[in-house]
mmCIF file of the C-alpha atoms, coordinates in Angstrom:
data_MODEL
# 
_entry.id   MODEL 
# 
loop_
_atom_site.group_PDB 
_atom_site.id 
_atom_site.type_symbol 
_atom_site.label_atom_id 
_atom_site.label_alt_id 
_atom_site.label_comp_id 
_atom_site.label_asym_id 
_atom_site.label_entity_id 
_atom_site.label_seq_id 
_atom_site.pdbx_PDB_ins_code 
_atom_site.Cartn_x 
_atom_site.Cartn_y 
_atom_site.Cartn_z 
_atom_site.occupancy 
_atom_site.B_iso_or_equiv 
_atom_site.pdbx_formal_charge 
_atom_site.auth_seq_id 
_atom_site.auth_comp_id 
_atom_site.auth_asym_id 
_atom_site.auth_atom_id 
_atom_site.pdbx_PDB_model_num 
ATOM 1   C CA . MET A 1 1   ? 11.854 155.746 -30.644 1.00 0.00 ? 1   MET A CA 1 
ATOM 2   C CA . PRO A 1 2   ? 14.497 153.716 -28.825 1.00 0.00 ? 2   PRO A CA 1 
ATOM 3   C CA . LEU A 1 3   ? 13.349 152.014 -25.641 1.00 0.00 ? 3   LEU A CA 1 
ATOM 4   C CA . VAL A 1 4   ? 15.813 151.547 -22.769 1.00 0.00 ? 4   VAL A CA 1 
ATOM 5   C CA . ARG A 1 5   ? 14.981 148.954 -20.142 1.00 0.00 ? 5   ARG A CA 1 
ATOM 6   C CA . LEU A 1 6   ? 16.601 148.798 -16.712 1.00 0.00 ? 6   LEU A CA 1 
ATOM 7   C CA . ARG A 1 7   ? 16.587 146.474 -13.726 1.00 0.00 ? 7   ARG A CA 1 
ATOM 8   C CA . VAL A 1 8   ? 17.290 148.451 -10.566 1.00 0.00 ? 8   VAL A CA 1 
ATOM 9   C CA . THR A 1 9   ? 18.129 147.145 -7.115  1.00 0.00 ? 9   THR A CA 1 
ATOM 10  C CA . ALA A 1 10  ? 17.618 150.079 -4.758  1.00 0.00 ? 10  ALA A CA 1 
ATOM 11  C CA . ASP A 1 11  ? 15.212 151.262 -2.103  1.00 0.00 ? 11  ASP A CA 1 
ATOM 12  C CA . GLU A 1 12  ? 12.128 153.308 -3.022  1.00 0.00 ? 12  GLU A CA 1 
ATOM 13  C CA . ASP A 1 13  ? 13.875 156.659 -2.457  1.00 0.00 ? 13  ASP A CA 1 
ATOM 14  C CA . GLY A 1 14  ? 16.817 155.664 -4.644  1.00 0.00 ? 14  GLY A CA 1 
ATOM 15  C CA . ASN A 1 15  ? 14.538 154.424 -7.406  1.00 0.00 ? 15  ASN A CA 1 
ATOM 16  C CA . ARG A 1 16  ? 12.481 157.622 -7.290  1.00 0.00 ? 16  ARG A CA 1 
ATOM 17  C CA . ALA A 1 17  ? 15.671 159.729 -7.446  1.00 0.00 ? 17  ALA A CA 1 
ATOM 18  C CA . LEU A 1 18  ? 16.859 157.727 -10.468 1.00 0.00 ? 18  LEU A CA 1 
ATOM 19  C CA . MET A 1 19  ? 13.518 158.177 -12.242 1.00 0.00 ? 19  MET A CA 1 
ATOM 20  C CA . ASN A 1 20  ? 13.599 161.947 -11.597 1.00 0.00 ? 20  ASN A CA 1 
ATOM 21  C CA . ALA A 1 21  ? 17.181 162.170 -12.876 1.00 0.00 ? 21  ALA A CA 1 
ATOM 22  C CA . LEU A 1 22  ? 16.221 160.270 -16.032 1.00 0.00 ? 22  LEU A CA 1 
ATOM 23  C CA . LEU A 1 23  ? 13.323 162.678 -16.636 1.00 0.00 ? 23  LEU A CA 1 
ATOM 24  C CA . SER A 1 24  ? 15.771 165.596 -16.431 1.00 0.00 ? 24  SER A CA 1 
ATOM 25  C CA . ILE A 1 25  ? 17.588 164.388 -19.568 1.00 0.00 ? 25  ILE A CA 1 
ATOM 26  C CA . GLU A 1 26  ? 16.621 166.579 -22.510 1.00 0.00 ? 26  GLU A CA 1 
ATOM 27  C CA . GLY A 1 27  ? 14.048 164.886 -24.726 1.00 0.00 ? 27  GLY A CA 1 
ATOM 28  C CA . ILE A 1 28  ? 13.019 162.212 -22.227 1.00 0.00 ? 28  ILE A CA 1 
ATOM 29  C CA . GLU A 1 29  ? 9.284  162.431 -21.686 1.00 0.00 ? 29  GLU A CA 1 
ATOM 30  C CA . HIS A 1 30  ? 8.434  158.940 -20.488 1.00 0.00 ? 30  HIS A CA 1 
ATOM 31  C CA . VAL A 1 31  ? 9.971  156.951 -17.626 1.00 0.00 ? 31  VAL A CA 1 
ATOM 32  C CA . GLU A 1 32  ? 7.781  154.168 -16.312 1.00 0.00 ? 32  GLU A CA 1 
ATOM 33  C CA . GLU A 1 33  ? 8.168  151.578 -13.602 1.00 0.00 ? 33  GLU A CA 1 
ATOM 34  C CA . ILE A 1 34  ? 6.693  148.395 -14.974 1.00 0.00 ? 34  ILE A CA 1 
ATOM 35  C CA . GLY A 1 35  ? 5.315  145.504 -12.951 1.00 0.00 ? 35  GLY A CA 1 
ATOM 36  C CA . ASP A 1 36  ? 7.566  142.925 -11.411 1.00 0.00 ? 36  ASP A CA 1 
ATOM 37  C CA . LEU A 1 37  ? 6.914  139.859 -13.514 1.00 0.00 ? 37  LEU A CA 1 
ATOM 38  C CA . MET A 1 38  ? 9.264  137.538 -11.653 1.00 0.00 ? 38  MET A CA 1 
ATOM 39  C CA . PRO A 1 39  ? 7.747  135.256 -9.016  1.00 0.00 ? 39  PRO A CA 1 
ATOM 40  C CA . HIS A 1 40  ? 9.393  135.609 -5.642  1.00 0.00 ? 40  HIS A CA 1 
ATOM 41  C CA . MET A 1 41  ? 10.315 132.473 -3.812  1.00 0.00 ? 41  MET A CA 1 
ATOM 42  C CA . ASP A 1 42  ? 9.733  133.917 -0.346  1.00 0.00 ? 42  ASP A CA 1 
ATOM 43  C CA . ASP A 1 43  ? 8.076  131.481 1.985   1.00 0.00 ? 43  ASP A CA 1 
ATOM 44  C CA . ASP A 1 44  ? 6.012  133.195 4.698   1.00 0.00 ? 44  ASP A CA 1 
ATOM 45  C CA . ASP A 1 45  ? 6.193  130.058 6.816   1.00 0.00 ? 45  ASP A CA 1 
ATOM 46  C CA . SER A 1 46  ? 9.987  129.894 6.698   1.00 0.00 ? 46  SER A CA 1 
ATOM 47  C CA . SER A 1 47  ? 11.846 130.081 9.996   1.00 0.00 ? 47  SER A CA 1 
ATOM 48  C CA . SER A 1 48  ? 14.002 132.821 8.475   1.00 0.00 ? 48  SER A CA 1 
ATOM 49  C CA . ALA A 1 49  ? 11.097 134.988 7.278   1.00 0.00 ? 49  ALA A CA 1 
ATOM 50  C CA . GLY A 1 50  ? 11.476 138.572 8.395   1.00 0.00 ? 50  GLY A CA 1 
ATOM 51  C CA . LEU A 1 51  ? 15.070 138.288 9.618   1.00 0.00 ? 51  LEU A CA 1 
ATOM 52  C CA . PRO A 1 52  ? 17.314 141.287 8.867   1.00 0.00 ? 52  PRO A CA 1 
ATOM 53  C CA . ASP A 1 53  ? 19.567 139.165 6.646   1.00 0.00 ? 53  ASP A CA 1 
ATOM 54  C CA . ASP A 1 54  ? 16.519 138.288 4.561   1.00 0.00 ? 54  ASP A CA 1 
ATOM 55  C CA . ALA A 1 55  ? 15.643 141.947 3.919   1.00 0.00 ? 55  ALA A CA 1 
ATOM 56  C CA . SER A 1 56  ? 17.094 143.622 0.849   1.00 0.00 ? 56  SER A CA 1 
ATOM 57  C CA . PRO A 1 57  ? 16.597 146.763 -1.196  1.00 0.00 ? 57  PRO A CA 1 
ATOM 58  C CA . GLY A 1 58  ? 13.679 146.763 -3.569  1.00 0.00 ? 58  GLY A CA 1 
ATOM 59  C CA . PHE A 1 59  ? 13.764 145.422 -7.097  1.00 0.00 ? 59  PHE A CA 1 
ATOM 60  C CA . HIS A 1 60  ? 12.428 147.722 -9.809  1.00 0.00 ? 60  HIS A CA 1 
ATOM 61  C CA . GLN A 1 61  ? 12.069 147.504 -13.579 1.00 0.00 ? 61  GLN A CA 1 
ATOM 62  C CA . LEU A 1 62  ? 12.046 150.707 -15.601 1.00 0.00 ? 62  LEU A CA 1 
ATOM 63  C CA . GLU A 1 63  ? 11.315 151.554 -19.220 1.00 0.00 ? 63  GLU A CA 1 
ATOM 64  C CA . ILE A 1 64  ? 12.510 154.813 -20.732 1.00 0.00 ? 64  ILE A CA 1 
ATOM 65  C CA . GLU A 1 65  ? 11.483 156.104 -24.157 1.00 0.00 ? 65  GLU A CA 1 
ATOM 66  C CA . ALA A 1 66  ? 14.376 157.995 -25.705 1.00 0.00 ? 66  ALA A CA 1 
ATOM 67  C CA . PRO A 1 67  ? 13.916 160.338 -28.671 1.00 0.00 ? 67  PRO A CA 1 
ATOM 68  C CA . ASN A 1 68  ? 17.237 159.349 -30.309 1.00 0.00 ? 68  ASN A CA 1 
ATOM 69  C CA . GLU A 1 69  ? 20.547 157.526 -29.872 1.00 0.00 ? 69  GLU A CA 1 
ATOM 70  C CA . GLU A 1 70  ? 22.200 160.543 -28.220 1.00 0.00 ? 70  GLU A CA 1 
ATOM 71  C CA . ALA A 1 71  ? 19.586 160.402 -25.449 1.00 0.00 ? 71  ALA A CA 1 
ATOM 72  C CA . VAL A 1 72  ? 20.276 156.657 -25.077 1.00 0.00 ? 72  VAL A CA 1 
ATOM 73  C CA . ARG A 1 73  ? 23.987 157.437 -24.568 1.00 0.00 ? 73  ARG A CA 1 
ATOM 74  C CA . ARG A 1 74  ? 23.049 160.047 -21.945 1.00 0.00 ? 74  ARG A CA 1 
ATOM 75  C CA . ILE A 1 75  ? 20.800 157.522 -20.183 1.00 0.00 ? 75  ILE A CA 1 
ATOM 76  C CA . HIS A 1 76  ? 23.635 154.988 -20.072 1.00 0.00 ? 76  HIS A CA 1 
ATOM 77  C CA . ALA A 1 77  ? 26.071 157.565 -18.667 1.00 0.00 ? 77  ALA A CA 1 
ATOM 78  C CA . LEU A 1 78  ? 23.584 158.726 -16.028 1.00 0.00 ? 78  LEU A CA 1 
ATOM 79  C CA . VAL A 1 79  ? 22.785 155.148 -15.001 1.00 0.00 ? 79  VAL A CA 1 
ATOM 80  C CA . GLU A 1 80  ? 26.469 154.324 -14.526 1.00 0.00 ? 80  GLU A CA 1 
ATOM 81  C CA . ARG A 1 81  ? 26.938 157.329 -12.227 1.00 0.00 ? 81  ARG A CA 1 
ATOM 82  C CA . ALA A 1 82  ? 23.664 156.664 -10.409 1.00 0.00 ? 82  ALA A CA 1 
ATOM 83  C CA . ALA A 1 83  ? 24.662 153.086 -9.558  1.00 0.00 ? 83  ALA A CA 1 
ATOM 84  C CA . GLU A 1 84  ? 27.697 154.412 -7.685  1.00 0.00 ? 84  GLU A CA 1 
ATOM 85  C CA . VAL A 1 85  ? 25.781 157.171 -5.892  1.00 0.00 ? 85  VAL A CA 1 
ATOM 86  C CA . LEU A 1 86  ? 22.832 154.966 -4.942  1.00 0.00 ? 86  LEU A CA 1 
ATOM 87  C CA . GLU A 1 87  ? 25.132 152.115 -3.920  1.00 0.00 ? 87  GLU A CA 1 
ATOM 88  C CA . GLY A 1 88  ? 22.824 149.865 -5.855  1.00 0.00 ? 88  GLY A CA 1 
ATOM 89  C CA . ALA A 1 89  ? 22.870 147.688 -8.897  1.00 0.00 ? 89  ALA A CA 1 
ATOM 90  C CA . ILE A 1 90  ? 21.457 148.796 -12.215 1.00 0.00 ? 90  ILE A CA 1 
ATOM 91  C CA . GLU A 1 91  ? 21.362 146.479 -15.214 1.00 0.00 ? 91  GLU A CA 1 
ATOM 92  C CA . ILE A 1 92  ? 20.850 147.888 -18.689 1.00 0.00 ? 92  ILE A CA 1 
ATOM 93  C CA . LEU A 1 93  ? 18.964 145.348 -20.777 1.00 0.00 ? 93  LEU A CA 1 
ATOM 94  C CA . ASP A 1 94  ? 19.597 144.794 -24.476 1.00 0.00 ? 94  ASP A CA 1 
ATOM 95  C CA . ASP A 1 95  ? 16.801 144.656 -27.029 1.00 0.00 ? 95  ASP A CA 1 
ATOM 96  C CA . ASP A 1 96  ? 17.600 140.964 -27.424 1.00 0.00 ? 96  ASP A CA 1 
ATOM 97  C CA . ASP A 1 97  ? 16.989 140.272 -23.725 1.00 0.00 ? 97  ASP A CA 1 
ATOM 98  C CA . ASP A 1 98  ? 13.445 138.925 -23.624 1.00 0.00 ? 98  ASP A CA 1 
ATOM 99  C CA . SER A 1 99  ? 13.594 137.729 -20.013 1.00 0.00 ? 99  SER A CA 1 
ATOM 100 C CA . MET A 1 100 ? 11.889 140.836 -18.731 1.00 0.00 ? 100 MET A CA 1 
# 
């Protein structure tokens, strides 16, 4: 089964809406948000901690198990439309990308 991995920059509501939309694709049975493995360089003692300019939408990593290549194409198409609607950034990762 092909595995599609995404990096999503959106708030919690946007991420949840994306996950629900992905589950609505025929044949998709598994959409999972995986743990954030990247260390964040936020410094709680910084003079800029908590300022509005320092706040940003959430960062999410998703894995989707697709039953076939047609479902992968549908995932890609949905993700492209969702990025515009959510006004967020969604990166589709290749199998060769091991930085996740």
